[in-house]
N, C-alpha and C positions, 0 to 999 in steps of 0.2 A: 504493500500500500504506500501511496505517496500523498503529500499534502494536496488538497483540492476538494472536489465535491463529487458525489455519486452522479454520473452522467444520466442515470435514469430518474433521479428524484431531485437533483440539485440541492441535496443536503450536504452541508459542510462536514468534512472529516477532520479528526484531531490531527494536527501537524506532529508527526512522529520524530521530527528533527529538533535538535537543540537550536537556540537562537542563532540566526544568521547575522553574525557581528558586522560583516562588511555591508550587508544591505541596510542594517540599522544605521550605520554611519552615513551611508549615502542619503537615506531619508532625512537624517538630521541636517545634512548640508542643504538639501533641497528645501527643508522647512525654514532654515535661516536665510537662504538666498534663492527664493523662487524664480528670480530672473535668470538663473543659469540652467533652468530645466529645458531640455531639448524637446522636440515634438514627440519623441518616443519615450519620454520620461527619464532620460539619462542626464548626465551632468556634462555641460559644456565647460571644459576646464580652462579654455582660453578666456571665456567670458567670466569665469570665476576669478581668474587673475586680474582682469580689468576691474571687477567689482571690488577686489581687495586693494586696488591701487598699486599693484606691484607685478612686474613681469619676472619670470624665472628663466635664466639661461641654462637650459638642460645640459649643454655641452661643457659648462664650466665646472671646475672642481669646487667642492663645498665642504665645510666642516661637518664631520660626523664619523660614526663608527661603522665599519663594515667588516664582514668576514665571510668565508665560504659557507654558503647555506642560509644566509640571511633572507634571501628572496623566498626560499622554501618555507621559512618560518611564517611568513605572511600567508602563504597558501595553506599551511597547517591551521593557522588561526581562523581562516575564513571557511574552512571545511566543517560544516555542521556535523554533529554526532547523531547517530540513530540508536545509540545504546540506551540502557535503562539502569535503574538501581532497584535491586530486589531486597525486600526486607529479610532480616535474619533475626527473627523473634527470639530464638533460643539463646542468642548471643547478647541480647539487649537487656537493659534494666529499666523497668517502668515504661515499657514500650508505648503504652496507650496514652500516657500523660506527659512524658518528657518533651522538652523542646531542644535537646541536644542531639547531635549527630556524630557517629563515627562511621566513615565510609571506607570500605576496603576496595581499592582499585587504583588504576593508573590516574594520577592527578590531572594530567592534561585532559583526558576524556571526561573526568568528573567535573572539572571547571567548566567545560562546555555545557554539561548537563545542568549546572547550577545557574547558568546565565539568566534564564527566565525567572526563576524563583527568587534569586537573591540580587538581582540587578539593582545597584545603588542602595543596598540595605546593610552592608557590612561596616561596622564601626572601626574595627581594628583587624589587620592581618599581621600575623607573625609567621615567618618561615625560617627554618634552619636547614637550608639545602645542602647537598654534597659540596664539600669545599674544593673539589678538584685537586686532590692530593696525589693523583697518579694511580689510584686504586679503581676497582670496578665501581661504577655507579649505576647500577640496576635499571637504567632507562635505555630504551632501544635506540639503535643507530638510525632506524627508519622511523622518524618522528611523525610521518604522515599516516602511519598505520597503527596508531597507539592501541585502538581497541583490539584489532586482530592479534597484535603482538602480545597484548595482555592476556587474551584468551588462550593463546598458545602457551604462554609462560605459566599460567595457572592450571593448565591441563584441561581446560573446558572444551577445547577442540583438538583434533588430531594434528600433530606437527612433529617434525623430527628435530627436537632440541633447538628451539629458537634461541639464537645467540644474543646475549645482551652485551651492552657496551663495556669494553675495558678502555680506560683512558690514560694510558701511560704517558709519561713525559717525553718518551721517545717518539710518540705519535706526532706526525707533522700537523695534525688538526687538534692538538691538545686543548687549546683555548676555544677553538671553533666548536668542538663537540659540546663543551660546557655551555657556551652561549646559545647553541641551537636547542639545548635542553631547557635552558632557563627562559629565553625570550618569549616564546608563546605562552608559557605559564604566567609570567608576570603581566603580559599584555591582557590576558583574559581576567586575571585577578583584579586589575585596575578597574574593570567595568563594574565589579561588585562593590567597590568602596562607596560609602556615602560621601556627599560633598564635604562633610566635616570629618571624614575618616582618615586613617593613617596606616601606612605599611611599615613594619619593621623587618629587616632582613639581617640575620647573622652571617658573618663572613670573616675570613682571615685575610692576610696580606696577599695571598696567591691570586685571587680574582677580585680584590677590592676595587681596583681601577676600572675593570671591565663592568663590574656590577654598577658602579656609579654612572658609567657612561650609558648603559642601557636603561637605567632608571631615569636618567636625565631625558632620554628620548621618549620613554613610555609615559612617565608621569609629569615630565617637565622640569627643567633645571630650576625654574622659579619655585617649585614645590618641594625642593630639598629643605629638610628641617634640621637635621643634626647627624653627625657621625660620632656615635657614642663609643667610648672605650670601656670595655668590660675587663676588669682585672680577673682573669680566670684561674690563676694559680696563686698559692700563698707562699711558695718558696721557689727560688730560681732553679732551673735545670742545669746542673753543672756539666752535664754531658753534651750540652748544645755546642754545635760546631762553631757558630759565630756569637749570636746573642741568644739568651734565653727568651723564648716567645711566651711572655707572661700575660698577654692580652689578646682578645679578639675584638672585632668591631660589630656594632649594630647600626646599620644605616637606616635612617628614618626619612620617609617621603610622605607628604600629605597629598590627598586627592586634590585639595585646593588650600594652599597655605594661608590664603586670606580668610578662610572659613574655620580652619583648625586652630584650637588653642589647647595647650596642655592643662591638665588638672594640677593644682598645687599639691605637693607632697606634704604629708603630715609632719608637723613640727615635732622634734624630738625633745625629751626631757632635758637634755643638756642645753639645747637652745633656749628653753624656757627658763632654766636656772640662771641665765645671765641677766635676767631682769629682777631687780630687787626694789625695795622702797625704804631707803634709809631715813627719809624725811617724812614718812607717812603721808605722802601726797594722796589726796582724795581720788585722783585719777588712776591710782593703782600702780603696779610695778613698772619700773623704767630702767633703762641703762643709759650711761652717759655717751654722748657722741661728740667728736672733735668739732670745734667751731672754726678751725682754720682749714683752708683749702688752697690749692695752687690755681692761679689764673681764674678765680671765681668772680671776684669783683675788683676791677682795676682801682676803684676808689676805696676799697675796704681795708684801709690801713690805719684807722683811727685809734686813739688811745682809749683804754677802758680802765675804770676805777672800781676796784673790788669793794664790797660792803665794809671790809675791814679798813679801808682807806688806802690800801696799796694800789699804786698806779702801774698799769701794764701799757707800755708805749705802743705796742702793736703785735701782730702775729709773728711767728717765727720767720726768719729771713727767707725770702723767695716765695712767700705765700701771702694770702689775704684772708681776712675774716670772711666766713661763709655767707654772712648776711650784711646788708647795708646797716649803717649806724641806727637809722630810724627803726628798721625791722628788729634789730637786736634789742633796742630799748623796749619795744612792744612785747617781745618774747619774755624779757626779764620781768616786766610788769605783770605778765600772765603766770609767773612762777615756773616758767619752762627752762630757766637757766640755773645750773647747779654751780655754786661757788665753793663747795666743800663744806665740811662740818663747821669749820671756824670762819667761813666767809672770806678766806684769803687765797683760795686756789685760782689757777687759770680757769676761766669759765668753760663749762661744757653744756651742750644742749641735751635736754631730757628727751629720750625716745621711748614713748610709752608702749607697753605690750598691747594695750587695747587698740592702738592705732596701726599695729603691724598686720600685714596680711595673715589670714588664718592658715598659713602653710608656706612652703618654700618652693621657689621655682626650680624645676628639674635642671640638673647639671649634666654635662657630657662625659663625666668620669664616674663610672659605677664600680666601686671597689668590692672585693670579695667579702669584706666585713659587712657591707650593706645588702648585697644581693646573692651571696654565695659563690662558690667556686666549683671546679670540676669534681673534686673529691666529694663535696656535698651532693652533687648531682648523682654520682654513682651510688652513694649511700642511700639516697631517697629512692632510687630505682630498685635497689635490692630490698628495701623495706616494703615498697609498694607491691612488688611482684614476687620476690623470693625465688630467684633462679635456682635450678638444680645444678647447673654447670656455671662455673665462673667464666667460661669462654663466651658466654652470652651477654656479659656486662659490656655495654657499648661505650666506647671512650668519648664519643662526641656528644653525649647527652648533656642537656642544660639543666641547671638548678631551678626549682620552682620559684625561688626568690627573684630570679632574673625576670621571669614571666610576670610575676606579681607586680614588680616595679613598672613594667609596661602597662599592665592593666590599670594600675593606680594613676598613671600619667594620661592614658588614652581613653579610658572608659568611665562611665558614671555608674554608681551602684544600682540605681533603680530606673534605668532607661531602656531595659530590655536589649542592651547592646549585643550585637552578634560579633563573635570573635572567630576568625577563620585561620586555620593552620593546615595548609595543603601538603606539607611535608611532616605529617603528624608524628612520625618516629615512635617513641615509646609512650607518648601520651602526656608529656610534661605540661603542655598547654591545657589539656582537659583537667588535669589535677589542679593546676594553678587557678583555673576559673572556679572550680568547685570550692577550693579552700578560700579564695578571695570572697566569694559569695557568702560563705559561712562566716567570715570575719566581719563583713560590713552589712550583712543582710541583703545582698544584692541579688539581681535576677539576670545577670549576664548569661548569654547562651553561647555554646561553642559548636563549631563544625570542624571535625578533624578528618583528614584524608590520608590514608597510608597504603602503600603497595604491600601485598603479602610476601614480603621478602623473607626467605628462609633464615631461621636462626642458625648460628654457627654449629650448634649442637641441638637437634630436635629433642624436646622434652615431653613428658607425659601429657601435659595440657597445653603446652605452648610450642607451636611449630614455626610460626612466622612472627615478624615484627608487628603485623596487624593484630595477632593474638595478644601480644604484649600490650599494645595500645588499649585494647578493650579490658584486659585484666587489670591494668594499672588504674584506669578510671573506675572500674567496678569496685575494686578494693578500697580506693579512696572514698568513694561514696558510702560504702558500708561502714568505714571507720568514722567518717564525719557524722553519719546518722546515729551511730551508737554513742559517740561522745556527746552530741548535743541532746540526745534523748535523756541522758543522765544528768543534765544540768537543769537545776530547778528553774522553772519559768521560761526555759528555752525550747524552741521548736527546731525540728530538723531543717537543714538548708532547703531553700525553695525547690531546687531541682538538682539532684545528683545522679539522675539516670541518663540514659542515652538510647537512641534508636540506632541499631547496627544495620547497615545496608551494604550491599556488595554490587560492584559493577558487573554488568552482563549484557548480552545481546538483547535486542528488543523482544518483548513477549509476542510481538505481532510479526508474522512472516511478510516480507516485502513483496509487493507486486512487481514483476519484471516484464520486460518486453523482448526477452531473448528466446522465447519458445520457438523451437525448430520442427517439432513434430506435433501431431494431433494430440497425443497423450500429454505432452508437456503443456500445450495450450489449455487443455482441460484442467490440468493441475493449477495453472496460473489463474484461470477463471474462477476456480473454486476458492481462491484466496479472497474474493470479494465477500464471501460469507464465512467460510471456515478458515480463518487465518491466524488462529492462536497457536503459538509454538507448543509442541508437546511437552507435558510435564509442568507447565506454568499454572499457577493458582490464581484465583480471583484477587488475592492479596497482592500478588506480583503485578497484575494488570492495574489494580487500583493505584499503586505507587507510580507506575509509568504514566498514567493519565494525569495524576497530580503534577508530576514534573513537566510534562509536555503542555499542560494548561497553565503553567506558571505559578503553581502553588508550592509553598515550602514543603519539603518532605516530612516536616514535623506537624503538619496540619492535622488537627484532630478529626477523626472519622466516627460518626455515630450511625448505627443501624436504625432505619426508620421504616415504618410500614406504609406502603403506598398501594391502596386497593388490596389486591390479594398477594402482593409480593413485598419483598424486603429490598431496600436500596440503601446506599450510603450517602449520608448528608455530611458535607464538609464545610469548614469555615463558617460555622453558625448558619448553615443553610444556603450559603451563596452558591455552592456547587452540589448538584445531586448526580450521582453515578449509579446507573442501573445496569447490572451485568447479567440480567435475565436473558435466557435464550428463547423466551416465549412472551412477547409483548402483545398488548391489545389496547384499544382506545380507552378503556376504563383505567388502566395503569397510567397511560399518557396523561389523561385529564387529571388524575390524582396527583401526579408529579407537578403539573402546571399549577394546580391550585395551591401548592406549597410556596409558590412565588420565588423560586431560586433565580439567580442571575444567569446561571449556565446549567445545561443538562448534557450528559454524555451517556449514550446507550451503545450496546453492541449491534453491529449490522446483523449478526446472526439472530438477534432477537426478533427481527421483522420477518424471518423465514422466507425471504424473497418476495414478500408482499409490498411492492412499490407503492400501492395506493395507501396502505397503512402508514408507510413512512412519510408520504406527502401530507397526509392528514396530520400526523404528529408534528411535522415542520410548521404547518399552518397554525395549529393550536398554540405552539410555543411562540411563534412570531407574533400572534395576536396579543400576547401578554408581555412582549418585549424580552423574551428569554432566548439567549443564544443556545442553539441546539447543534450538537456534533455527534458523529458516530465513529466507532472504531471497529 
């Protein structure tokens, strides 16, 4: 099946492809500049140049980053996905009520599938991608066939050992391979960010420059926010060849730097302790501030007389009083100048705690004492998962303190912020979100994506990194629930569950035009009615329709009775899905009477009765309801 309508009934069908990013961008351009539309609805690029008041010389060299395979990256981005996400109820926690997601699959394909549901909805993205250290990095060489490669890799289709990429430093395309892997993913991720959203990317020195260049291109150089230094080790490596690599970087880019503002970090007890009240000022605790400054007021060199009578001729050499003489006298009259207990000190300005911002501005140096280090990260992983083999402890894992710092800076506790990590790894982001929500009563939601990469040593319950992701979040949720249920007057965190989903081929067999025999043609024609892939459940189909209709995969589904049948009501009745294989006008009218915005039914439910389908379309149209079939 393809997007379009049934030629016999003119009923629209569910579009089984992910969002066509290229077409969306074209439509945005045409909306902004309708004068560049050609007669055929295309874009006249010469007219667009004139509209923008600038001509581009195609033949001239220009500033930018290029590498072998960059053109293919854009073709990859623009190729929609026909895949789906299938529910894994047995691997989930609180499946029917949670708003968190852990998706097992290739993140390029998954990002395409999330375009409709999460377009412009994600508050914060954090990723810890492969650092390109010369080891294998489990993503395929052929980036244009990510779904097929993934299916072969996970044994869902027959293949003879699909080879995944090894990226040794001896490879002439060492950096190109990494860029080809990263560029499409970052490009698709950008679409998901809110206007006030931000993306954090962990990286080391190896690809820092290239990462900055492609993020400048994808998100815009003007949206660069910070290059944070994370002190990842607490003691130097004496075995280092040149310098001990004691830090990594976290590069931060906003979707729109004009819209994004960091949250202030909580003030520490040490910061508060600097404010005292030796003179019992009614305005509360304060700390003294220097009244002199360099190059502040060119005329600010007047003499000052202390209450004790001592005369101070002026500020220290080379500096000026911070305030004009008139302003100084006003501050003194208001009791904002401190002369010392005996009234004989060089004056200081009182800076009251009550007038200070209720927090501190984030800085670009994050020390291990503040956010944790690599040894903390490994310890947390072992405590959360409990590996049977020490060979499975992953060196590159990040501490939860590092992620919590990002959550504190980039999200609000009670704004239903969506946090996306499409290199989910061992689930550090999921654990951090749950723990931060437990700490501040927040309702942040997470979406994690992780390839089922085999563990170094298969264990009894854990075979892949995706298994570890789920186990870590599952155990974290159980621990938090147990801890808070034992605290008097405390309730369990809002949401410590997750829906587990897995990437797969569409549940619906595609209509093709390559039939060469009568038998093949009959098989293709049968797909108009009998087109469900063997072994797929109504639950599988429900989630595919959700995705392809642009609803979040966490959307709650309730069973409702319509006439003599049961249907699924989603998003508080906005969408009704009826997967019955036997429809009649009574059922159609009952669905329409519920007043949904959209209705989706199975083609097979009409049993080839085109007149029934036409009548259904007319009933829904009369009530302003969008009607589609699969």
